[in-house]
C-alpha positions in Angstrom: -12.5 -9.6 16.7 -11.1 -6.4 14.8 -13.3 -4.7 12.0 -11.6 -2.5 9.2 -13.9 0.0 7.6 -12.5 0.6 4.2 -14.1 4.6 3.2 -15.5 6.1 0.1 -14.2 8.1 -2.9 -13.5 11.7 -1.1 -13.9 10.7 2.4 -11.7 12.2 4.6 -10.9 15.3 2.1 -12.6 19.1 2.4 -15.5 18.9 0.3 -18.0 22.0 -0.1 -16.0 23.5 2.9 -16.3 20.8 5.1 -13.0 19.6 6.6 -12.4 15.8 6.9 -15.9 15.0 5.6 -17.2 11.4 5.7 -20.3 9.9 5.9 -21.8 10.0 9.9 -22.6 6.3 9.9 -18.7 6.0 10.1 -18.7 7.6 13.5 -22.0 5.8 14.9 -20.4 2.5 13.9 -17.4 3.2 15.9 -19.7 3.5 18.6 -22.0 0.6 18.4 -19.1 -1.5 19.4 -16.4 -1.6 22.2 -13.6 1.1 22.0 -10.8 -0.1 20.0 -12.3 -2.8 17.9 -13.6 -0.3 14.7 -10.9 1.0 12.9 -12.0 3.5 10.3 -9.1 3.8 7.7 -7.5 6.4 6.2 -6.7 5.2 2.6 -4.2 7.0 0.5 -5.1 9.8 -1.7 -8.8 9.6 -1.3 -9.8 12.2 -3.6 -8.1 9.8 -6.5 -8.0 6.4 -5.3 -5.8 4.3 -6.9 -6.1 -0.1 -6.5 -2.2 -0.6 -6.0 -2.2 2.1 -3.0 -5.6 1.5 -1.4 -4.6 -2.5 -1.8 -1.1 -1.8 -0.4 -2.9 0.4 2.5 -5.0 -2.6 3.1 -2.1 -4.8 3.8 -0.1 -2.8 5.9 -3.5 -2.3 7.8 -4.6 -6.1 8.0 -1.6 -8.6 7.0 -3.6 -11.6 8.2 -7.2 -12.4 7.3 -8.8 -15.3 9.4 -11.9 -15.5 11.6 -11.2 -12.8 14.1 -11.1 -10.6 10.8 -14.2 -7.8 9.7 -14.1 -5.8 6.9 -16.7 -3.2 5.7 -16.3 -1.5 2.7 -18.5 1.7 1.1 -18.1 2.3 -2.5 -14.8 2.4 -3.7 -13.9 0.8 -0.6 -15.7 -2.6 -1.6 -13.9 -3.0 -4.2 -10.3 -2.5 -2.5 -11.5 -5.3 0.3 -12.5 -7.5 -2.7 -8.9 -7.1 -4.3 -7.0 -7.2 -1.2 -8.6 -10.5 -0.2 -8.2 -12.1 -3.7 -4.4 -11.1 -3.5 -4.2 -12.5 0.0 -5.9 -15.8 -1.0 -8.2 -15.3 2.0 -10.0 -18.6 3.1 -11.6 -17.4 5.7 -12.9 -14.1 7.3 -15.3 -12.9 10.1 -17.1 -11.2 7.8 -17.4 -9.3 4.8 -19.7 -6.3 4.2 -20.1 -4.6 1.2 -22.1 -1.1 1.2 -23.2 0.5 -2.2 -20.5 -1.7 -3.9 -20.2 -1.7 -7.4 -18.3 -2.8 -10.6 -20.0 -1.0 -12.7 -20.8 3.3 -12.5 -23.1 5.7 -13.7 -23.7 9.1 -13.6 -20.0 10.5 -12.9 -19.7 14.3 -12.7 -16.8 15.0 -15.0 -14.2 13.6 -16.9 -11.6 13.4 -14.3 -13.7 11.1 -12.4 -14.5 8.9 -15.0 -10.4 8.9 -15.4 -10.2 8.0 -12.1 -13.1 5.3 -11.7 -11.9 3.5 -15.1 -9.1 1.1 -13.7 -11.2 0.0 -10.9 -13.9 -0.6 -13.4 -11.9 -2.3 -16.0 -9.0 -4.2 -14.1 -10.4 -7.4 -13.4 -10.8 -9.2 -10.0 -9.7 -13.0 -9.6 -13.3 -14.0 -8.2 -12.7 -17.5 -8.3 -10.1 -16.9 -5.2 -12.9 -15.2 -3.5 -15.7 -18.2 -3.9 -14.7 -19.8 -0.2 -15.8 -16.4 1.7 -19.5 -16.1 -0.1 -21.6 -17.5 3.1 -19.5 -14.6 4.8 -20.3 -11.8 2.6 -23.4 -9.3 2.5 -23.9 -6.6 0.0 -26.3 -3.9 1.1 -27.5 -1.6 -2.0 -30.0 1.2 -2.4 -32.8 1.7 -4.9 -31.9 4.9 -6.0 -28.2 5.1 -5.9 -27.4 7.5 -8.5 -24.3 6.2 -9.2 -24.6 2.2 -8.7 -27.1 0.9 -11.7 -28.6 -2.2 -9.9 -29.2 -4.8 -12.3 -25.7 -4.7 -13.6 -24.5 -4.9 -10.2 -26.5 -7.3 -8.4 -26.0 -9.9 -11.4 -22.2 -9.5 -10.7 -22.4 -9.6 -7.1 -24.9 -12.5 -7.2 -22.5 -14.4 -9.9 -19.2 -14.6 -8.3 -19.4 -12.7 -4.7 -22.6 -13.7 -2.9 -26.6 -14.2 -2.8 -27.0 -12.5 0.6 -27.9 -9.0 -1.1 -30.1 -6.4 0.6 -31.7 -3.5 -1.6 -33.1 -0.8 1.1 -34.9 2.2 0.1 -33.8 5.8 -0.7 -30.4 5.5 1.0 -28.7 7.0 -2.3 -25.2 6.4 -2.2 -25.2 6.2 1.6 -23.3 9.3 2.1 -25.7 11.0 4.3 -26.8 8.2 6.2 -26.5 8.9 10.0 -27.1 5.3 10.9 -27.3 1.7 9.1 -29.0 -0.4 11.6 -29.1 -4.1 9.3 -25.2 -3.5 9.5 -25.3 -3.8 12.7 -27.6 -6.4 12.6 -25.5 -9.0 10.2 -22.3 -7.7 12.1 -23.9 -8.6 15.2 -24.8 -12.0 13.4 -21.2 -12.3 12.7 -20.3 -12.5 15.9 -19.4 -9.0 16.5 -20.7 -7.9 20.0 -22.3 -4.5 20.8 -21.5 -2.0 23.4 -24.2 -0.7 25.8 -24.1 2.9 23.9 -24.9 3.2 20.1 -25.8 7.2 20.1 -23.7 8.9 17.7 -22.3 12.3 19.1 -21.4 13.7 15.7 -24.7 13.5 14.6 -25.5 17.1 14.3 -22.4 17.6 11.5 -23.2 18.7 8.1 -23.6 15.7 6.0 -22.8 15.7 2.1 -25.5 15.6 -0.3 -26.3 12.3 -2.0 -26.4 13.3 -5.2 -22.6 14.3 -5.2 
């Protein structure tokens, strides 16, 4: 099986003087499974994500979707995956796990951020084409995410994507997490096999604040 991780807005850019910033759990995830089975994609223009460019990048990375294909998304990466799967008319998949996914946002830091987010919020997704993937899709959210209003987004996820929704406590936008054990559990349940290791060799890096 092959796993593709689609990162969050601003990942793999310079943030607060930290070059190539990204949440530490991305590194942790790579070390939970055999080498080469987890691909952390580098999406174009991460500081100003655009729907067409990100979906195109996913098509290039994973032109075929089948039961051996697994997707993990973080924040805007979740939307990119859903839009990609909808466009591909995928009828089966190994698993789709969405971390801090959203359809509506709040507390954006600037008008520029609102401008960048607007197409993702306003451009509809063909939810009907995702219906066959409901049982293969899971959502993980946090009760204190500063950007993702729970009630609004949970309602959309339940109606159109999946009823498999877990709300963790105190994880913010999952930017500051060095690991997400529930993610590993769900991947193993889907058939992904863990390697013998599991330690994150990058755990001493500086992490970005969850409120940024």
